[in-house]
C-alpha angles and dihedrals in degrees: 000000000000088000091055091047090052091049090051090049090051090048090051091050091049091049091048090052091049091049089051090051092048090052090052090050090049090053090051091050091049091051091049091049090049090049090049091053091050091048091049091051090048091052091048092048091049090051092050091047090050091051091048091050090050091050092050091048091049091049091049091051091048091049091047091051094053109119117226117212138180120193127201126183115201119189132156096348091311129109132201124187129202096258092052092051091048091050091048091053091048091050092049090049094048102040105025102030098029091228130138107255093191090070093061115112102176137024125187119198127205112189114200109185093180091062093035090233141118115215120200139189117198120198091347094285111054111081132182146130142219137193121266 
């Protein structure tokens, strides 16, 4: 009987050691899983940073490619520049047409020197003219 009790004690000790080893393995797996999560987040962050860098580069190229222009109309010893024509259109819209000129996104000018007039179309639907 003592012999059986000692065998059971040895079995219990072996089982306890195995449980301890299993716990160690579980800790290793948890650490590996945690490391994998961190690595996955790092990859995702790097991808987002790469996309952001590409967007910034594209915006810089687009800004660099923007053409700058300055238009002058000279007729009968008079001269009009682009800013003056834009301001004239805004004034006509505000004071004559009672419209909000700050909402305008696009203005097209047609200068007709034979008629001494500048015709304009703002946002494809507001039309008007003024004398040169």
